[in-house]
C-alpha positions in Angstrom: 0.0 0.0 0.0 1.5 3.4 -1.0 1.4 6.6 1.0 -1.7 7.9 -0.7 -3.6 4.7 0.0 -2.5 4.8 3.6 -3.7 8.4 4.0 -7.0 7.6 2.4 -7.6 4.7 4.8 -6.5 6.8 7.7 -9.2 9.3 6.8 -11.7 6.5 6.6 -10.6 5.2 10.0 -11.1 8.7 11.5 -14.6 8.6 10.1 -15.2 5.3 11.9 -13.6 6.6 15.1 -15.8 9.6 15.2 -18.9 7.6 14.0 -19.3 10.0 11.1 -22.7 9.3 9.6 -21.8 11.3 6.5 -19.9 8.3 5.2 -22.7 5.7 5.7 -23.1 3.9 2.4 -20.0 5.5 1.0 -17.9 2.7 2.4 -18.1 -0.1 4.9 -15.5 -1.3 7.4 -15.0 -4.9 8.7 -13.3 -6.1 11.8 -11.0 -9.0 11.3 -11.2 -10.3 14.9 -15.0 -10.4 15.0 -15.9 -11.3 11.4 -18.4 -8.5 11.3 -18.8 -5.6 8.9 -20.5 -2.3 9.8 -21.4 1.2 8.6 -19.0 4.0 9.7 -21.5 5.4 12.2 -21.9 2.1 14.1 -22.3 2.8 17.8 -20.2 -0.2 18.9 -16.8 0.2 20.4 -14.3 1.4 17.8 -11.9 -1.5 16.8 -8.2 -1.1 16.7 -6.9 0.2 13.4 -4.8 -2.9 12.7 -8.0 -5.0 12.8 -10.0 -2.9 10.4 -10.5 -3.5 6.6 -12.3 -1.2 4.3 -14.7 -2.0 1.5 -16.5 0.0 -1.2 -19.7 -2.1 -1.0 -21.5 -4.5 1.3 -21.1 -7.2 -1.3 -17.3 -6.9 -1.2 -17.3 -7.3 2.6 -19.6 -10.3 2.3 -17.3 -11.8 -0.4 -14.4 -11.6 2.0 -16.3 -13.6 4.6 -17.7 -10.9 6.9 -21.2 -10.9 8.3 -23.5 -7.9 8.6 -23.6 -6.2 12.0 -26.9 -6.8 13.8 -26.5 -3.5 15.7 -26.0 -0.9 12.9 -27.6 -2.9 10.0 -25.1 -1.7 7.4 -27.4 -2.9 4.5 -30.0 -0.3 5.5 -27.9 2.8 4.6 -28.4 5.1 1.6 -26.6 4.0 -1.5 -23.3 5.6 -2.4 -23.8 9.0 -4.1 -20.8 8.1 -6.4 -22.9 5.7 -8.5 -25.4 8.3 -9.4 -22.7 10.9 -10.1 -20.5 8.8 -12.2 -21.3 8.4 -15.9 -18.8 5.7 -16.7 -19.5 2.0 -17.1 -19.1 1.2 -13.4 -21.6 3.9 -12.4 -24.0 2.8 -15.1 -23.6 -0.8 -14.1 -24.3 -0.1 -10.4 -27.5 1.8 -11.3 -28.7 -1.1 -13.4 -27.9 -3.7 -10.8 -29.8 -1.6 -8.3 -32.8 -1.6 -10.6 -32.7 -5.4 -10.6 -31.4 -6.1 -14.1 -29.1 -8.9 -13.1 -31.9 -10.7 -11.4 -34.2 -10.4 -14.4 -31.7 -10.6 -17.3 -28.5 -12.1 -15.8 -25.0 -10.8 -16.2 -25.3 -11.2 -20.0 -28.3 -8.9 -20.1 -26.4 -6.3 -18.0 -23.4 -6.5 -20.3 -25.5 -6.1 -23.4 -27.2 -3.0 -22.0 -23.8 -1.5 -21.2 -22.3 -2.4 -24.6 -19.4 -4.5 -23.0 -18.7 -8.1 -22.7 -19.6 -9.9 -19.5 -15.9 -10.5 -18.8 -15.2 -6.7 -19.1 -18.0 -5.8 -16.8 -16.9 -8.4 -14.2 -13.3 -7.1 -14.4 -14.2 -3.4 -14.1 -16.7 -3.9 -11.2 -14.3 -6.1 -9.3 -11.5 -3.7 -9.7 -13.6 -0.6 -8.7 -16.0 -1.9 -6.0 -14.5 -5.2 -4.9 -17.3 -7.4 -6.2 -18.7 -8.6 -9.5 -22.3 -8.3 -10.7 -23.5 -11.6 -9.2 -22.2 -10.8 -5.8 -23.7 -7.3 -5.9 -27.0 -8.6 -6.9 -26.8 -11.3 -4.2 -26.2 -8.7 -1.5 -29.2 -6.7 -2.8 -31.4 -9.9 -2.7 -30.4 -10.5 0.9 -31.3 -6.9 1.8 -34.7 -7.3 0.1 -35.3 -10.6 1.9 -34.5 -9.0 5.3 -37.0 -6.2 4.7 -39.7 -8.7 3.9 -38.9 -10.9 6.8 -38.9 -8.0 9.3 -41.8 -6.0 8.0 -44.3 -8.7 6.9 -45.6 -12.1 8.0 -45.5 -13.5 4.5 -44.5 -17.1 4.3 -40.7 -17.6 4.2 -40.9 -19.6 1.0 -42.8 -16.8 -0.7 -40.2 -14.3 0.5 -37.4 -16.4 -0.9 -38.7 -16.1 -4.5 -40.0 -12.6 -4.1 -36.5 -11.4 -3.2 -35.1 -13.0 -6.4 -33.6 -16.2 -5.1 -33.7 -19.2 -7.4 -34.4 -21.7 -4.6 -35.3 -21.8 -0.9 -32.0 -23.5 -0.2 -30.0 -20.7 -1.9 -32.1 -18.2 0.1 -31.4 -20.0 3.5 -27.7 -20.3 2.8 -27.4 -16.6 1.8 -29.3 -15.4 4.9 -27.1 -17.5 7.2 -23.9 -16.2 5.5 -24.8 -12.6 5.4 -26.6 -12.2 8.8 -25.4 -15.2 10.8 -29.0 -16.1 11.4 -31.7 -18.3 9.9 -34.6 -16.5 8.2 -36.8 -17.4 11.2 -34.3 -16.0 13.6 -34.0 -12.9 11.6 -37.7 -12.4 11.6 -38.0 -13.1 15.4 -35.3 -10.5 16.1 -37.1 -7.7 14.3 -38.4 -4.8 16.3 -42.2 -4.4 16.0 -43.2 -0.7 15.8 -46.6 -1.3 14.4 -49.1 -4.0 13.5 -47.6 -6.7 11.3 -49.1 -7.7 8.0 -51.4 -10.7 8.6 -49.9 -14.1 7.9 -52.4 -14.6 5.1 -51.3 -11.4 3.4 -51.0 -11.0 -0.3 -48.6 -8.6 -2.0 -51.4 -6.0 -2.3 -51.4 -5.7 1.6 -48.5 -3.4 1.3 -44.9 -3.4 2.5 -43.9 -0.6 4.9 -40.5 0.8 4.4 -38.2 3.5 5.7 -36.3 5.0 2.8 -33.0 6.2 4.3 -31.1 9.4 3.3 -27.9 11.0 4.6 -27.8 14.4 6.1 -30.4 17.2 5.9 -33.3 16.8 3.5 -35.6 19.5 2.3 -38.8 17.4 1.9 -41.1 20.4 1.7 -39.5 21.8 -1.5 -39.6 18.4 -3.2 -43.2 17.7 -2.2 -44.2 21.2 -3.5 -42.7 20.3 -6.9 -44.4 16.9 -7.0 -47.8 18.5 -6.1 -47.4 21.1 -8.8 -46.5 18.5 -11.4 -49.0 15.7 -10.4 -50.8 14.2 -13.4 -54.4 13.1 -12.3 -55.1 9.4 -12.4 -51.4 8.6 -12.1 -50.3 10.8 -9.2 -51.9 12.5 -6.2 -50.6 14.6 -3.3 -52.8 15.0 -0.3 -52.7 16.4 3.3 -51.5 19.6 4.8 -48.2 21.1 3.8 -45.4 19.6 5.9 -47.4 16.4 6.4 -48.4 15.4 2.9 -48.5 12.0 1.2 -47.4 11.5 -2.3 -49.0 8.6 -4.1 -48.6 7.2 -7.6 -48.9 4.2 -9.8 -46.0 2.3 -11.2 -45.5 0.0 -14.1 -42.9 -2.6 -13.0 -41.2 -5.6 -14.7 -43.5 -8.2 -13.2 -46.6 -6.3 -12.5 -47.9 -3.0 -11.2 -47.7 -1.0 -8.0 -49.1 1.8 -6.0 -46.7 3.6 -3.7 -47.2 6.1 -1.0 -44.4 8.3 0.5 -44.9 10.5 3.5 -43.5 14.0 3.8 -41.6 13.9 7.1 -41.8 16.9 9.3 -38.5 18.3 10.3 -36.5 16.8 7.4 -35.7 20.3 6.2 -33.6 21.1 9.2 -29.8 21.0 9.3 -26.7 22.9 8.5 -24.4 22.6 5.5 -21.1 20.8 6.4 -17.6 21.4 5.0 -16.4 18.6 2.8 -15.4 17.4 -0.6 -17.0 17.8 -4.0 -17.4 14.3 -5.4 -18.8 12.0 -2.7 -15.4 10.5 -1.9 -13.3 10.9 1.2 -13.9 13.9 3.4 -12.3 14.9 6.7 -14.8 14.4 9.6 -15.7 17.4 11.6 -17.1 18.0 15.0 -20.7 18.1 13.8 -20.3 14.9 11.6 -22.6 12.8 13.7 -25.8 14.0 11.9 -27.3 10.6 11.0 -29.7 11.9 8.3 -33.1 10.3 8.4 -35.7 8.6 6.3 -39.0 8.9 4.5 -41.8 6.5 5.4 -43.3 4.7 2.5 -45.7 1.9 1.7 -45.6 -0.2 -1.4 -48.6 -2.1 -2.7 -47.3 -4.5 -5.4 -49.1 -7.1 -7.5 -45.9 -9.1 -7.5 -43.4 -8.9 -4.7 -40.5 -9.6 -7.1 -40.8 -5.9 -8.0 -39.9 -4.7 -4.5 -36.2 -4.0 -5.2 -37.0 -2.2 -8.5 -39.8 -0.1 -6.9 -37.6 0.9 -4.1 -34.8 2.0 -6.4 -37.2 4.0 -8.5 -38.5 5.8 -5.5 -34.9 6.5 -4.3 -34.2 8.1 -7.7 -37.4 10.1 -7.7 -36.7 11.5 -4.2 -32.9 11.7 -4.8 -32.3 9.8 -1.6 -28.7 8.7 -2.4 -27.3 12.2 -2.8 -24.4 13.5 -0.7 -25.8 16.8 0.6 -22.5 17.6 2.4 -20.5 17.6 -0.8 -23.2 19.5 -2.7 -23.7 22.1 -0.1 -20.0 22.6 0.5 -19.3 23.4 -3.1 -22.4 25.6 -3.7 -22.2 27.5 -0.4 -18.8 28.9 -1.5 -20.6 30.9 -4.3 -21.7 34.4 -3.4 -25.0 34.0 -5.1 -25.9 30.6 -3.9 -24.4 30.8 -0.4 -27.4 32.4 1.3 -29.8 29.9 -0.5 -27.8 26.9 0.7 -27.8 28.2 4.2 -31.5 28.7 4.1 -32.2 25.2 2.6 -29.4 22.8 3.3 -29.9 19.4 1.8 -32.0 20.5 -1.1 -32.4 17.7 -3.5 -32.5 17.5 -7.3 -35.5 15.2 -7.9 -35.4 12.4 -10.5 -38.1 10.3 -12.0 -40.0 7.1 -11.1 -40.4 6.3 -14.8 -37.8 7.9 -17.2 -39.8 7.3 -20.4 -42.9 8.9 -18.7 -40.9 11.9 -17.6 -39.6 12.4 -21.1 -43.1 12.5 -22.6 -44.3 14.8 -19.9 -41.4 17.2 -20.4 -42.1 17.3 -24.1 -45.9 17.7 -24.1 -46.7 19.5 -20.8 -49.0 18.7 -18.0 -52.4 19.2 -19.7 -51.5 17.1 -22.6 -50.1 14.4 -20.3 -53.4 14.2 -18.5 -55.2 13.7 -21.9 -52.8 10.9 -22.9 -53.4 9.1 -19.6 -57.2 9.2 -19.9 -57.1 8.2 -23.6 -54.3 5.6 -23.7 -53.3 4.8 -20.1 -54.0 1.3 -18.8 -56.8 1.2 -16.3 -55.7 -0.4 -13.0 -57.5 -3.7 -12.2 -58.0 -2.3 -8.7 -58.1 1.5 -8.7 -57.3 3.2 -5.4 -59.2 6.4 -4.8 -58.0 8.9 -7.5 -55.2 6.6 -8.8 -56.8 4.9 -11.7 -54.3 4.5 -14.5 -50.8 3.7 -15.5 -49.1 6.2 -17.7 -49.2 4.9 -21.3 -46.2 3.0 -22.6 -44.1 4.6 -25.3 -45.0 1.8 -27.7 -48.7 2.4 -27.2 -48.3 6.2 -27.8 -46.0 5.6 -30.8 -48.7 3.5 -32.5 -51.7 5.6 -31.4 -50.2 9.0 -32.3 -47.2 8.5 -34.6 -47.0 12.0 -36.0 -45.2 15.1 -34.8 -42.7 15.4 -31.9 -44.6 13.1 -29.6 -44.6 10.3 -32.2 -40.9 10.8 -32.9 -40.0 10.7 -29.2 -42.1 7.7 -28.3 -41.0 5.8 -31.4 -37.3 6.4 -30.4 -38.1 5.2 -26.9 -40.0 2.1 -28.1 -37.4 0.9 -30.6 -34.4 1.7 -28.4 -32.9 4.5 -30.5 -33.2 6.6 -27.3 -32.5 4.9 -23.9 -33.3 6.5 -20.6 -32.9 3.6 -18.3 -30.5 3.7 -15.3 -27.6 2.4 -17.4 -28.0 4.8 -20.3 -25.1 6.8 -21.5 -26.0 10.4 -20.7 -24.1 12.0 -23.6 -25.5 9.5 -26.1 -29.0 10.1 -24.7 -28.6 13.9 -25.1 -27.5 13.5 -28.7 -30.4 11.2 -29.5 -32.8 13.7 -27.9 -31.6 16.7 -29.8 -31.8 14.7 -33.1 -35.6 14.4 -32.6 -38.0 17.1 -34.0 -39.5 19.3 -31.3 -36.9 18.6 -28.7 -34.9 21.7 -27.9 -31.9 22.2 -25.6 -34.2 23.2 -22.7 -36.4 20.1 -22.9 -33.3 17.9 -23.3 -31.8 19.5 -20.2 -34.9 18.7 -18.2 -35.0 15.1 -19.4 -31.3 14.7 -18.7 -31.6 16.1 -15.2 -34.8 14.3 -14.2 -34.9 11.1 -16.2 -31.2 10.3 -16.2 -30.4 11.8 -12.8 -27.5 13.9 -14.1 -26.3 16.1 -11.2 -24.5 18.6 -13.4 -27.0 20.0 -15.9 -27.5 23.7 -16.5 -30.4 25.1 -18.6 -29.2 26.5 -21.9 -28.6 30.2 -21.8 -28.6 30.4 -18.0 -25.6 31.7 -16.0 -24.0 28.6 -14.5 -20.4 29.1 -13.5 -17.9 26.3 -13.8 -17.4 26.7 -10.0 -20.8 25.1 -9.6 -19.6 21.9 -11.1 -20.3 19.0 -10.6 -23.6 20.1 -8.9 -25.2 22.5 -11.4 -28.5 20.6 -11.3 -28.7 21.3 -7.5 -27.8 25.0 -8.1 -30.7 25.2 -10.5 -33.0 23.8 -7.9 -31.9 26.4 -5.3 -32.6 29.2 -7.8 -36.0 27.7 -8.8 -37.2 27.3 -5.2 -36.0 30.8 -4.3 -37.9 32.3 -7.2 -41.1 30.6 -6.2 -41.1 32.0 -2.7 
């Protein structure tokens, strides 16, 4: 290990020693003498430096034979902000794995989407994050299984297949390896904070979740935006400001879903911290123990195999894997943005629950989107209050209204000329968008920011200094919210 690597690991150890929650999800540490791996903010006694190993992912720690800590639950942390920021093949692969592509299409399907061979993908992921696509997907399946075991009373056999395991034996072996418990023991150890789902529950009974985020979170500003944009039939925002519920329908790989996310009072509080600019190593400070928080959600799914995908889409919509410390530190140094960051630390740049839907809505506007839903959207088998439809698929729209800009966009989405999935190349997507009739630079910027989750997009013609990079999308959100007040 060279001097630079040593300094980097020393910084990480300082984060562990100070229980710095800013690093939760950015890396994991394992203790050689106990065989356990933890999140940096774990409240347990700090191990000696010589006994600590560091890993970029939970999968890498598991692959080295370490078990998840039962005290800090390292699999429950927000995802690393790096995977959303990075536009290279590793970042794209991590986003696709998070969306469940390996479980649905295998490593071959992942490689095809990325435009690389399976061997190249394996090599790059192993070199960068310490685990290949199979191990990363396995860790994700284990996390999904733990959620279902501890939040529902669904039969264990049903949970095994819902989490994506090929067999009950594989499920049992993985749970023992990762958590040092049997599935039944893991369920029995879960804290019960509310009524459990009945043992005869179906997937439509709903799965309660806490969607974790790091640092301060301006939920009010984000819920304001969702309320203003909501398309009737597909979305609804109800309740009083500060305690609203956002609900929407989802088209998922195996079925459909209705999700509800609560606006959590107090999640707009906090102060910007000093730190880096890219979501990598940052020196811990005296106020680094801010643990962040969560948004409460409930997912009603027709097929529980969609749980992982639905969760990841909500995380992208609400920008829950962002690193507010890095964003705020960079933008707060700007004279124009500094007061805005101080007023609203942790402001997020929202994404999209369905990238293709977002692209259509960005092109046609809200009124036309409502018309398309009523005319072409699939009616839910079991409507829920005002949620009655799924947003129409691109292929349906391309066939029904093939002319004009809408037809060109939906045809490109349907035939794959334009890709907006989590693994899409952002520059290629921008070029494909601008080649379509009716898509100008402004529309392309909105789609790139929201559908592709690009953190560094500035509207054309707007003043966006280079010093705002790589967080110009967040700067734009600060300016937008300030203008609306």
